mmCIF file of the N, C-alpha and C atoms, coordinates in Angstrom:
data_MODEL
# 
_entry.id   MODEL 
# 
loop_
_atom_site.group_PDB 
_atom_site.id 
_atom_site.type_symbol 
_atom_site.label_atom_id 
_atom_site.label_alt_id 
_atom_site.label_comp_id 
_atom_site.label_asym_id 
_atom_site.label_entity_id 
_atom_site.label_seq_id 
_atom_site.pdbx_PDB_ins_code 
_atom_site.Cartn_x 
_atom_site.Cartn_y 
_atom_site.Cartn_z 
_atom_site.occupancy 
_atom_site.B_iso_or_equiv 
_atom_site.pdbx_formal_charge 
_atom_site.auth_seq_id 
_atom_site.auth_comp_id 
_atom_site.auth_asym_id 
_atom_site.auth_atom_id 
_atom_site.pdbx_PDB_model_num 
ATOM 1   N N  . MET A 1 1  ? 99.466  101.244 86.342  1.00 0.00 ? 1  MET A N  1 
ATOM 2   C CA . MET A 1 1  ? 99.587  102.063 87.216  1.00 0.00 ? 1  MET A CA 1 
ATOM 3   C C  . MET A 1 1  ? 100.943 102.353 87.983  1.00 0.00 ? 1  MET A C  1 
ATOM 4   N N  . GLN A 1 2  ? 101.641 103.235 88.028  1.00 0.00 ? 2  GLN A N  1 
ATOM 5   C CA . GLN A 1 2  ? 102.840 103.405 88.705  1.00 0.00 ? 2  GLN A CA 1 
ATOM 6   C C  . GLN A 1 2  ? 102.697 103.421 90.216  1.00 0.00 ? 2  GLN A C  1 
ATOM 7   N N  . THR A 1 3  ? 103.746 102.665 90.905  1.00 0.00 ? 3  THR A N  1 
ATOM 8   C CA . THR A 1 3  ? 103.813 102.805 92.401  1.00 0.00 ? 3  THR A CA 1 
ATOM 9   C C  . THR A 1 3  ? 104.143 104.176 92.834  1.00 0.00 ? 3  THR A C  1 
ATOM 10  N N  . PRO A 1 4  ? 103.230 104.716 93.874  1.00 0.00 ? 4  PRO A N  1 
ATOM 11  C CA . PRO A 1 4  ? 103.736 106.252 94.207  1.00 0.00 ? 4  PRO A CA 1 
ATOM 12  C C  . PRO A 1 4  ? 105.123 106.062 95.103  1.00 0.00 ? 4  PRO A C  1 
ATOM 13  N N  . ALA A 1 5  ? 105.964 106.926 94.877  1.00 0.00 ? 5  ALA A N  1 
ATOM 14  C CA . ALA A 1 5  ? 107.400 107.213 95.466  1.00 0.00 ? 5  ALA A CA 1 
ATOM 15  C C  . ALA A 1 5  ? 107.198 106.880 97.089  1.00 0.00 ? 5  ALA A C  1 
ATOM 16  N N  . ARG A 1 6  ? 106.207 107.200 97.747  1.00 0.00 ? 6  ARG A N  1 
ATOM 17  C CA . ARG A 1 6  ? 105.924 106.862 99.215  1.00 0.00 ? 6  ARG A CA 1 
ATOM 18  C C  . ARG A 1 6  ? 105.921 105.554 99.443  1.00 0.00 ? 6  ARG A C  1 
ATOM 19  N N  . LEU A 1 7  ? 105.418 104.709 98.593  1.00 0.00 ? 7  LEU A N  1 
ATOM 20  C CA . LEU A 1 7  ? 105.051 103.242 98.793  1.00 0.00 ? 7  LEU A CA 1 
ATOM 21  C C  . LEU A 1 7  ? 106.419 102.627 98.342  1.00 0.00 ? 7  LEU A C  1 
ATOM 22  N N  . LYS A 1 8  ? 107.019 103.100 97.388  1.00 0.00 ? 8  LYS A N  1 
ATOM 23  C CA . LYS A 1 8  ? 108.412 102.563 96.974  1.00 0.00 ? 8  LYS A CA 1 
ATOM 24  C C  . LYS A 1 8  ? 109.435 102.607 98.257  1.00 0.00 ? 8  LYS A C  1 
ATOM 25  N N  . ASP A 1 9  ? 109.386 104.001 98.750  1.00 0.00 ? 9  ASP A N  1 
ATOM 26  C CA . ASP A 1 9  ? 110.408 104.142 100.057 1.00 0.00 ? 9  ASP A CA 1 
ATOM 27  C C  . ASP A 1 9  ? 109.859 103.307 101.242 1.00 0.00 ? 9  ASP A C  1 
ATOM 28  N N  . LEU A 1 10 ? 108.538 102.985 101.218 1.00 0.00 ? 10 LEU A N  1 
ATOM 29  C CA . LEU A 1 10 ? 108.076 102.177 102.456 1.00 0.00 ? 10 LEU A CA 1 
ATOM 30  C C  . LEU A 1 10 ? 108.582 100.737 102.168 1.00 0.00 ? 10 LEU A C  1 
ATOM 31  N N  . GLU A 1 11 ? 108.438 100.271 100.939 1.00 0.00 ? 11 GLU A N  1 
ATOM 32  C CA . GLU A 1 11 ? 109.098 99.017  100.529 1.00 0.00 ? 11 GLU A CA 1 
ATOM 33  C C  . GLU A 1 11 ? 110.485 98.782  100.901 1.00 0.00 ? 11 GLU A C  1 
ATOM 34  N N  . HIS A 1 12 ? 111.172 99.876  100.466 1.00 0.00 ? 12 HIS A N  1 
ATOM 35  C CA . HIS A 1 12 ? 112.605 99.815  100.661 1.00 0.00 ? 12 HIS A CA 1 
ATOM 36  C C  . HIS A 1 12 ? 112.932 99.675  102.047 1.00 0.00 ? 12 HIS A C  1 
ATOM 37  N N  . SER A 1 13 ? 112.319 100.689 102.724 1.00 0.00 ? 13 SER A N  1 
ATOM 38  C CA . SER A 1 13 ? 112.644 100.635 104.403 1.00 0.00 ? 13 SER A CA 1 
ATOM 39  C C  . SER A 1 13 ? 112.270 99.299  105.048 1.00 0.00 ? 13 SER A C  1 
ATOM 40  N N  . ILE A 1 14 ? 111.232 98.763  104.755 1.00 0.00 ? 14 ILE A N  1 
ATOM 41  C CA . ILE A 1 14 ? 110.939 97.464  105.257 1.00 0.00 ? 14 ILE A CA 1 
ATOM 42  C C  . ILE A 1 14 ? 111.835 96.283  104.956 1.00 0.00 ? 14 ILE A C  1 
ATOM 43  N N  . ASN A 1 15 ? 112.082 96.397  103.536 1.00 0.00 ? 15 ASN A N  1 
ATOM 44  C CA . ASN A 1 15 ? 113.017 95.290  102.908 1.00 0.00 ? 15 ASN A CA 1 
ATOM 45  C C  . ASN A 1 15 ? 114.432 95.363  103.840 1.00 0.00 ? 15 ASN A C  1 
ATOM 46  N N  . GLU A 1 16 ? 114.947 96.583  104.002 1.00 0.00 ? 16 GLU A N  1 
ATOM 47  C CA . GLU A 1 16 ? 116.179 96.988  104.802 1.00 0.00 ? 16 GLU A CA 1 
ATOM 48  C C  . GLU A 1 16 ? 116.100 96.349  106.242 1.00 0.00 ? 16 GLU A C  1 
ATOM 49  N N  . ASP A 1 17 ? 114.901 96.509  106.906 1.00 0.00 ? 17 ASP A N  1 
ATOM 50  C CA . ASP A 1 17 ? 114.863 96.104  108.320 1.00 0.00 ? 17 ASP A CA 1 
ATOM 51  C C  . ASP A 1 17 ? 114.611 94.536  108.355 1.00 0.00 ? 17 ASP A C  1 
ATOM 52  N N  . LEU A 1 18 ? 114.089 93.911  107.238 1.00 0.00 ? 18 LEU A N  1 
ATOM 53  C CA . LEU A 1 18 ? 114.021 92.377  106.949 1.00 0.00 ? 18 LEU A CA 1 
ATOM 54  C C  . LEU A 1 18 ? 115.360 91.989  107.038 1.00 0.00 ? 18 LEU A C  1 
ATOM 55  N N  . SER A 1 19 ? 116.238 92.560  106.208 1.00 0.00 ? 19 SER A N  1 
ATOM 56  C CA . SER A 1 19 ? 117.476 92.264  105.991 1.00 0.00 ? 19 SER A CA 1 
ATOM 57  C C  . SER A 1 19 ? 118.442 92.345  107.345 1.00 0.00 ? 19 SER A C  1 
ATOM 58  N N  . LYS A 1 20 ? 118.334 93.433  108.060 1.00 0.00 ? 20 LYS A N  1 
ATOM 59  C CA . LYS A 1 20 ? 118.935 93.562  109.411 1.00 0.00 ? 20 LYS A CA 1 
ATOM 60  C C  . LYS A 1 20 ? 118.382 92.669  110.373 1.00 0.00 ? 20 LYS A C  1 
ATOM 61  N N  . ALA A 1 21 ? 117.291 91.992  110.263 1.00 0.00 ? 21 ALA A N  1 
ATOM 62  C CA . ALA A 1 21 ? 116.857 91.032  111.214 1.00 0.00 ? 21 ALA A CA 1 
ATOM 63  C C  . ALA A 1 21 ? 117.121 89.683  110.843 1.00 0.00 ? 21 ALA A C  1 
ATOM 64  N N  . ASN A 1 22 ? 118.133 89.674  109.867 1.00 0.00 ? 22 ASN A N  1 
ATOM 65  C CA . ASN A 1 22 ? 118.475 88.300  109.343 1.00 0.00 ? 22 ASN A CA 1 
ATOM 66  C C  . ASN A 1 22 ? 117.339 87.556  108.893 1.00 0.00 ? 22 ASN A C  1 
ATOM 67  N N  . LEU A 1 23 ? 116.604 88.070  107.900 1.00 0.00 ? 23 LEU A N  1 
ATOM 68  C CA . LEU A 1 23 ? 115.461 87.651  107.303 1.00 0.00 ? 23 LEU A CA 1 
ATOM 69  C C  . LEU A 1 23 ? 115.659 87.913  105.903 1.00 0.00 ? 23 LEU A C  1 
ATOM 70  N N  . PRO A 1 24 ? 116.806 87.575  105.262 1.00 0.00 ? 24 PRO A N  1 
ATOM 71  C CA . PRO A 1 24 ? 117.011 87.970  103.862 1.00 0.00 ? 24 PRO A CA 1 
ATOM 72  C C  . PRO A 1 24 ? 116.213 87.152  102.903 1.00 0.00 ? 24 PRO A C  1 
ATOM 73  N N  . GLU A 1 25 ? 115.701 86.094  103.446 1.00 0.00 ? 25 GLU A N  1 
ATOM 74  C CA . GLU A 1 25 ? 114.922 85.139  102.327 1.00 0.00 ? 25 GLU A CA 1 
ATOM 75  C C  . GLU A 1 25 ? 113.541 85.638  102.338 1.00 0.00 ? 25 GLU A C  1 
ATOM 76  N N  . VAL A 1 26 ? 113.266 86.771  102.882 1.00 0.00 ? 26 VAL A N  1 
ATOM 77  C CA . VAL A 1 26 ? 111.885 87.493  102.775 1.00 0.00 ? 26 VAL A CA 1 
ATOM 78  C C  . VAL A 1 26 ? 112.070 88.903  102.257 1.00 0.00 ? 26 VAL A C  1 
ATOM 79  N N  . ARG A 1 27 ? 111.345 89.111  101.306 1.00 0.00 ? 27 ARG A N  1 
ATOM 80  C CA . ARG A 1 27 ? 111.266 90.456  100.500 1.00 0.00 ? 27 ARG A CA 1 
ATOM 81  C C  . ARG A 1 27 ? 109.886 90.907  100.255 1.00 0.00 ? 27 ARG A C  1 
ATOM 82  N N  . ILE A 1 28 ? 109.691 92.255  100.145 1.00 0.00 ? 28 ILE A N  1 
ATOM 83  C CA . ILE A 1 28 ? 108.452 92.917  99.768  1.00 0.00 ? 28 ILE A CA 1 
ATOM 84  C C  . ILE A 1 28 ? 108.861 93.043  98.256  1.00 0.00 ? 28 ILE A C  1 
ATOM 85  N N  . SER A 1 29 ? 107.925 92.336  97.390  1.00 0.00 ? 29 SER A N  1 
ATOM 86  C CA . SER A 1 29 ? 108.247 92.484  95.990  1.00 0.00 ? 29 SER A CA 1 
ATOM 87  C C  . SER A 1 29 ? 107.672 93.688  95.311  1.00 0.00 ? 29 SER A C  1 
ATOM 88  N N  . SER A 1 30 ? 106.575 94.012  95.771  1.00 0.00 ? 30 SER A N  1 
ATOM 89  C CA . SER A 1 30 ? 105.890 95.227  95.372  1.00 0.00 ? 30 SER A CA 1 
ATOM 90  C C  . SER A 1 30 ? 104.672 95.475  96.082  1.00 0.00 ? 30 SER A C  1 
ATOM 91  N N  . PHE A 1 31 ? 103.960 96.807  95.694  1.00 0.00 ? 31 PHE A N  1 
ATOM 92  C CA . PHE A 1 31 ? 102.533 96.982  96.169  1.00 0.00 ? 31 PHE A CA 1 
ATOM 93  C C  . PHE A 1 31 ? 101.801 96.745  94.905  1.00 0.00 ? 31 PHE A C  1 
ATOM 94  N N  . LYS A 1 32 ? 100.715 96.028  95.317  1.00 0.00 ? 32 LYS A N  1 
ATOM 95  C CA . LYS A 1 32 ? 99.866  95.724  93.903  1.00 0.00 ? 32 LYS A CA 1 
ATOM 96  C C  . LYS A 1 32 ? 98.579  96.883  94.074  1.00 0.00 ? 32 LYS A C  1 
ATOM 97  N N  . LEU A 1 33 ? 98.731  97.558  92.961  1.00 0.00 ? 33 LEU A N  1 
ATOM 98  C CA . LEU A 1 33 ? 97.938  98.854  92.762  1.00 0.00 ? 33 LEU A CA 1 
ATOM 99  C C  . LEU A 1 33 ? 96.676  98.454  92.030  1.00 0.00 ? 33 LEU A C  1 
ATOM 100 N N  . PRO A 1 34 ? 95.609  98.946  92.054  1.00 0.00 ? 34 PRO A N  1 
ATOM 101 C CA . PRO A 1 34 ? 95.022  99.919  92.956  1.00 0.00 ? 34 PRO A CA 1 
ATOM 102 C C  . PRO A 1 34 ? 94.830  99.681  94.402  1.00 0.00 ? 34 PRO A C  1 
ATOM 103 N N  . GLU A 1 35 ? 94.858  98.261  94.559  1.00 0.00 ? 35 GLU A N  1 
ATOM 104 C CA . GLU A 1 35 ? 94.532  97.895  95.966  1.00 0.00 ? 35 GLU A CA 1 
ATOM 105 C C  . GLU A 1 35 ? 95.591  98.145  97.109  1.00 0.00 ? 35 GLU A C  1 
ATOM 106 N N  . GLN A 1 36 ? 96.688  98.355  96.742  1.00 0.00 ? 36 GLN A N  1 
ATOM 107 C CA . GLN A 1 36 ? 97.920  98.859  97.561  1.00 0.00 ? 36 GLN A CA 1 
ATOM 108 C C  . GLN A 1 36 ? 98.245  97.577  98.579  1.00 0.00 ? 36 GLN A C  1 
ATOM 109 N N  . ALA A 1 37 ? 97.976  96.486  98.069  1.00 0.00 ? 37 ALA A N  1 
ATOM 110 C CA . ALA A 1 37 ? 98.276  95.280  99.137  1.00 0.00 ? 37 ALA A CA 1 
ATOM 111 C C  . ALA A 1 37 ? 99.635  94.902  98.779  1.00 0.00 ? 37 ALA A C  1 
ATOM 112 N N  . LEU A 1 38 ? 100.420 94.455  99.919  1.00 0.00 ? 38 LEU A N  1 
ATOM 113 C CA . LEU A 1 38 ? 101.557 93.968  99.829  1.00 0.00 ? 38 LEU A CA 1 
ATOM 114 C C  . LEU A 1 38 ? 101.833 92.670  99.040  1.00 0.00 ? 38 LEU A C  1 
ATOM 115 N N  . GLU A 1 39 ? 102.755 92.520  98.164  1.00 0.00 ? 39 GLU A N  1 
ATOM 116 C CA . GLU A 1 39 ? 103.137 91.280  97.506  1.00 0.00 ? 39 GLU A CA 1 
ATOM 117 C C  . GLU A 1 39 ? 104.434 90.890  98.156  1.00 0.00 ? 39 GLU A C  1 
ATOM 118 N N  . LEU A 1 40 ? 104.399 89.570  98.978  1.00 0.00 ? 40 LEU A N  1 
ATOM 119 C CA . LEU A 1 40 ? 105.704 89.240  99.819  1.00 0.00 ? 40 LEU A CA 1 
ATOM 120 C C  . LEU A 1 40 ? 106.173 88.173  98.835  1.00 0.00 ? 40 LEU A C  1 
ATOM 121 N N  . THR A 1 41 ? 107.680 88.049  98.790  1.00 0.00 ? 41 THR A N  1 
ATOM 122 C CA . THR A 1 41 ? 108.197 87.081  98.157  1.00 0.00 ? 41 THR A CA 1 
ATOM 123 C C  . THR A 1 41 ? 108.991 86.219  99.139  1.00 0.00 ? 41 THR A C  1 
ATOM 124 N N  . PHE A 1 42 ? 108.839 84.937  99.189  1.00 0.00 ? 42 PHE A N  1 
ATOM 125 C CA . PHE A 1 42 ? 109.560 84.080  100.058 1.00 0.00 ? 42 PHE A CA 1 
ATOM 126 C C  . PHE A 1 42 ? 110.700 83.216  99.400  1.00 0.00 ? 42 PHE A C  1 
ATOM 127 N N  . GLU A 1 43 ? 111.742 83.129  99.644  1.00 0.00 ? 43 GLU A N  1 
ATOM 128 C CA . GLU A 1 43 ? 112.694 82.151  99.048  1.00 0.00 ? 43 GLU A CA 1 
ATOM 129 C C  . GLU A 1 43 ? 112.387 80.744  99.538  1.00 0.00 ? 43 GLU A C  1 
ATOM 130 N N  . ARG A 1 44 ? 111.680 80.490  100.827 1.00 0.00 ? 44 ARG A N  1 
ATOM 131 C CA . ARG A 1 44 ? 111.031 79.305  101.087 1.00 0.00 ? 44 ARG A CA 1 
ATOM 132 C C  . ARG A 1 44 ? 109.798 79.385  100.948 1.00 0.00 ? 44 ARG A C  1 
ATOM 133 N N  . GLU A 1 45 ? 109.079 78.307  101.004 1.00 0.00 ? 45 GLU A N  1 
ATOM 134 C CA . GLU A 1 45 ? 107.803 78.189  100.651 1.00 0.00 ? 45 GLU A CA 1 
ATOM 135 C C  . GLU A 1 45 ? 106.938 78.787  101.617 1.00 0.00 ? 45 GLU A C  1 
ATOM 136 N N  . THR A 1 46 ? 107.202 78.535  103.228 1.00 0.00 ? 46 THR A N  1 
ATOM 137 C CA . THR A 1 46 ? 106.447 79.002  104.264 1.00 0.00 ? 46 THR A CA 1 
ATOM 138 C C  . THR A 1 46 ? 107.201 79.747  105.241 1.00 0.00 ? 46 THR A C  1 
ATOM 139 N N  . ALA A 1 47 ? 106.724 80.481  105.990 1.00 0.00 ? 47 ALA A N  1 
ATOM 140 C CA . ALA A 1 47 ? 107.181 81.138  107.124 1.00 0.00 ? 47 ALA A CA 1 
ATOM 141 C C  . ALA A 1 47 ? 106.534 80.884  108.374 1.00 0.00 ? 47 ALA A C  1 
ATOM 142 N N  . THR A 1 48 ? 107.221 80.282  109.364 1.00 0.00 ? 48 THR A N  1 
ATOM 143 C CA . THR A 1 48 ? 106.262 79.928  110.478 1.00 0.00 ? 48 THR A CA 1 
ATOM 144 C C  . THR A 1 48 ? 106.982 80.207  111.778 1.00 0.00 ? 48 THR A C  1 
ATOM 145 N N  . GLY A 1 49 ? 106.293 80.333  112.723 1.00 0.00 ? 49 GLY A N  1 
ATOM 146 C CA . GLY A 1 49 ? 106.799 80.414  114.221 1.00 0.00 ? 49 GLY A CA 1 
ATOM 147 C C  . GLY A 1 49 ? 107.383 81.934  114.214 1.00 0.00 ? 49 GLY A C  1 
ATOM 148 N N  . VAL A 1 50 ? 108.649 81.788  114.940 1.00 0.00 ? 50 VAL A N  1 
ATOM 149 C CA . VAL A 1 50 ? 109.258 83.181  115.186 1.00 0.00 ? 50 VAL A CA 1 
ATOM 150 C C  . VAL A 1 50 ? 109.651 83.913  113.970 1.00 0.00 ? 50 VAL A C  1 
ATOM 151 N N  . ILE A 1 51 ? 109.964 83.343  112.808 1.00 0.00 ? 51 ILE A N  1 
ATOM 152 C CA . ILE A 1 51 ? 110.227 84.030  111.566 1.00 0.00 ? 51 ILE A CA 1 
ATOM 153 C C  . ILE A 1 51 ? 109.102 84.788  111.353 1.00 0.00 ? 51 ILE A C  1 
ATOM 154 N N  . ARG A 1 52 ? 108.002 84.273  111.204 1.00 0.00 ? 52 ARG A N  1 
ATOM 155 C CA . ARG A 1 52 ? 106.722 84.803  110.743 1.00 0.00 ? 52 ARG A CA 1 
ATOM 156 C C  . ARG A 1 52 ? 106.320 85.905  111.797 1.00 0.00 ? 52 ARG A C  1 
ATOM 157 N N  . ASP A 1 53 ? 106.504 85.743  113.103 1.00 0.00 ? 53 ASP A N  1 
ATOM 158 C CA . ASP A 1 53 ? 106.130 86.862  113.958 1.00 0.00 ? 53 ASP A CA 1 
ATOM 159 C C  . ASP A 1 53 ? 107.231 88.035  113.794 1.00 0.00 ? 53 ASP A C  1 
ATOM 160 N N  . LYS A 1 54 ? 108.439 87.669  113.482 1.00 0.00 ? 54 LYS A N  1 
ATOM 161 C CA . LYS A 1 54 ? 109.282 88.898  113.087 1.00 0.00 ? 54 LYS A CA 1 
ATOM 162 C C  . LYS A 1 54 ? 109.007 89.575  111.905 1.00 0.00 ? 54 LYS A C  1 
ATOM 163 N N  . ILE A 1 55 ? 108.571 88.991  111.026 1.00 0.00 ? 55 ILE A N  1 
ATOM 164 C CA . ILE A 1 55 ? 108.173 89.749  109.741 1.00 0.00 ? 55 ILE A CA 1 
ATOM 165 C C  . ILE A 1 55 ? 106.914 90.554  109.851 1.00 0.00 ? 55 ILE A C  1 
ATOM 166 N N  . TRP A 1 56 ? 105.915 90.035  110.609 1.00 0.00 ? 56 TRP A N  1 
ATOM 167 C CA . TRP A 1 56 ? 104.859 90.766  110.732 1.00 0.00 ? 56 TRP A CA 1 
ATOM 168 C C  . TRP A 1 56 ? 105.306 92.046  111.878 1.00 0.00 ? 56 TRP A C  1 
ATOM 169 N N  . GLU A 1 57 ? 106.035 91.925  112.748 1.00 0.00 ? 57 GLU A N  1 
ATOM 170 C CA . GLU A 1 57 ? 106.267 92.914  113.731 1.00 0.00 ? 57 GLU A CA 1 
ATOM 171 C C  . GLU A 1 57 ? 107.028 93.938  112.770 1.00 0.00 ? 57 GLU A C  1 
ATOM 172 N N  . ILE A 1 58 ? 107.986 93.642  112.064 1.00 0.00 ? 58 ILE A N  1 
ATOM 173 C CA . ILE A 1 58 ? 108.661 94.711  111.140 1.00 0.00 ? 58 ILE A CA 1 
ATOM 174 C C  . ILE A 1 58 ? 107.657 95.436  110.177 1.00 0.00 ? 58 ILE A C  1 
ATOM 175 N N  . ILE A 1 59 ? 106.776 94.699  109.538 1.00 0.00 ? 59 ILE A N  1 
ATOM 176 C CA . ILE A 1 59 ? 105.847 95.409  108.685 1.00 0.00 ? 59 ILE A CA 1 
ATOM 177 C C  . ILE A 1 59 ? 104.767 96.222  109.517 1.00 0.00 ? 59 ILE A C  1 
ATOM 178 N N  . ASN A 1 60 ? 104.309 95.764  110.624 1.00 0.00 ? 60 ASN A N  1 
ATOM 179 C CA . ASN A 1 60 ? 103.358 96.470  111.449 1.00 0.00 ? 60 ASN A CA 1 
ATOM 180 C C  . ASN A 1 60 ? 103.961 97.687  112.017 1.00 0.00 ? 60 ASN A C  1 
ATOM 181 N N  . SER A 1 61 ? 105.176 97.605  112.350 1.00 0.00 ? 61 SER A N  1 
ATOM 182 C CA . SER A 1 61 ? 105.973 98.831  112.948 1.00 0.00 ? 61 SER A CA 1 
ATOM 183 C C  . SER A 1 61 ? 106.000 99.862  111.788 1.00 0.00 ? 61 SER A C  1 
ATOM 184 N N  . HIS A 1 62 ? 106.447 99.677  110.731 1.00 0.00 ? 62 HIS A N  1 
ATOM 185 C CA . HIS A 1 62 ? 106.417 100.613 109.629 1.00 0.00 ? 62 HIS A CA 1 
ATOM 186 C C  . HIS A 1 62 ? 105.068 101.168 109.156 1.00 0.00 ? 62 HIS A C  1 
ATOM 187 N N  . TYR A 1 63 ? 104.044 100.332 109.351 1.00 0.00 ? 63 TYR A N  1 
ATOM 188 C CA . TYR A 1 63 ? 102.657 100.718 108.988 1.00 0.00 ? 63 TYR A CA 1 
ATOM 189 C C  . TYR A 1 63 ? 102.162 101.840 109.951 1.00 0.00 ? 63 TYR A C  1 
ATOM 190 N N  . LYS A 1 64 ? 102.413 101.406 111.208 1.00 0.00 ? 64 LYS A N  1 
ATOM 191 C CA . LYS A 1 64 ? 101.958 102.307 112.333 1.00 0.00 ? 64 LYS A CA 1 
ATOM 192 C C  . LYS A 1 64 ? 102.727 103.691 112.304 1.00 0.00 ? 64 LYS A C  1 
ATOM 193 N N  . ARG A 1 65 ? 104.024 103.578 111.881 1.00 0.00 ? 65 ARG A N  1 
ATOM 194 C CA . ARG A 1 65 ? 104.723 104.807 111.868 1.00 0.00 ? 65 ARG A CA 1 
ATOM 195 C C  . ARG A 1 65 ? 104.189 105.697 110.772 1.00 0.00 ? 65 ARG A C  1 
ATOM 196 N N  . LEU A 1 66 ? 103.974 105.083 109.670 1.00 0.00 ? 66 LEU A N  1 
ATOM 197 C CA . LEU A 1 66 ? 103.218 105.813 108.563 1.00 0.00 ? 66 LEU A CA 1 
ATOM 198 C C  . LEU A 1 66 ? 102.039 106.503 108.826 1.00 0.00 ? 66 LEU A C  1 
ATOM 199 N N  . MET A 1 67 ? 101.044 105.410 109.552 1.00 0.00 ? 67 MET A N  1 
ATOM 200 C CA . MET A 1 67 ? 99.719  106.010 109.826 1.00 0.00 ? 67 MET A CA 1 
ATOM 201 C C  . MET A 1 67 ? 99.694  107.014 110.666 1.00 0.00 ? 67 MET A C  1 
ATOM 202 N N  . SER A 1 68 ? 100.672 107.117 111.648 1.00 0.00 ? 68 SER A N  1 
ATOM 203 C CA . SER A 1 68 ? 100.898 108.279 112.750 1.00 0.00 ? 68 SER A CA 1 
ATOM 204 C C  . SER A 1 68 ? 101.361 109.523 111.946 1.00 0.00 ? 68 SER A C  1 
ATOM 205 N N  . GLU A 1 69 ? 102.326 109.328 110.982 1.00 0.00 ? 69 GLU A N  1 
ATOM 206 C CA . GLU A 1 69 ? 102.594 110.492 110.221 1.00 0.00 ? 69 GLU A CA 1 
ATOM 207 C C  . GLU A 1 69 ? 101.609 111.168 109.383 1.00 0.00 ? 69 GLU A C  1 
ATOM 208 N N  . LEU A 1 70 ? 100.826 110.389 108.855 1.00 0.00 ? 70 LEU A N  1 
ATOM 209 C CA . LEU A 1 70 ? 99.764  110.816 108.025 1.00 0.00 ? 70 LEU A CA 1 
ATOM 210 C C  . LEU A 1 70 ? 98.337  111.376 109.000 1.00 0.00 ? 70 LEU A C  1 
ATOM 211 N N  . GLY A 1 71 ? 98.656  111.207 110.300 1.00 0.00 ? 71 GLY A N  1 
ATOM 212 C CA . GLY A 1 71 ? 97.648  111.530 111.059 1.00 0.00 ? 71 GLY A CA 1 
ATOM 213 C C  . GLY A 1 71 ? 96.325  110.724 111.186 1.00 0.00 ? 71 GLY A C  1 
ATOM 214 N N  . LEU A 1 72 ? 96.490  109.398 110.894 1.00 0.00 ? 72 LEU A N  1 
ATOM 215 C CA . LEU A 1 72 ? 95.393  108.542 110.768 1.00 0.00 ? 72 LEU A CA 1 
ATOM 216 C C  . LEU A 1 72 ? 95.562  107.592 112.040 1.00 0.00 ? 72 LEU A C  1 
ATOM 217 N N  . LEU A 1 73 ? 96.442  107.688 112.925 1.00 0.00 ? 73 LEU A N  1 
ATOM 218 C CA . LEU A 1 73 ? 96.568  106.801 114.073 1.00 0.00 ? 73 LEU A CA 1 
ATOM 219 C C  . LEU A 1 73 ? 97.450  107.757 115.183 1.00 0.00 ? 73 LEU A C  1 
ATOM 220 N N  . GLU A 1 74 ? 96.753  107.647 116.265 1.00 0.00 ? 74 GLU A N  1 
ATOM 221 C CA . GLU A 1 74 ? 97.457  108.499 117.283 1.00 0.00 ? 74 GLU A CA 1 
ATOM 222 C C  . GLU A 1 74 ? 98.823  107.703 117.645 1.00 0.00 ? 74 GLU A C  1 
ATOM 223 N N  . GLY A 1 75 ? 100.005 108.448 117.786 1.00 0.00 ? 75 GLY A N  1 
ATOM 224 C CA . GLY A 1 75 ? 101.113 107.821 118.110 1.00 0.00 ? 75 GLY A CA 1 
ATOM 225 C C  . GLY A 1 75 ? 101.403 107.881 119.537 1.00 0.00 ? 75 GLY A C  1 
# 
């Protein structure tokens, strides 16, 4: 099953923000379909503390924006 363009765009924009936040060792590799779960790639084995918090802050901000755009979350 091919990844929809919207999910590819989301993956790209999240990866851009991870890079801008000086988190180049973290990447979203893909969305696993049909579940549409994120597959994250870490160059290091684990992400802890501040780095983990930054990663989830970035990912969650993108999801909230997307959910708002789709009318599934009040902005």
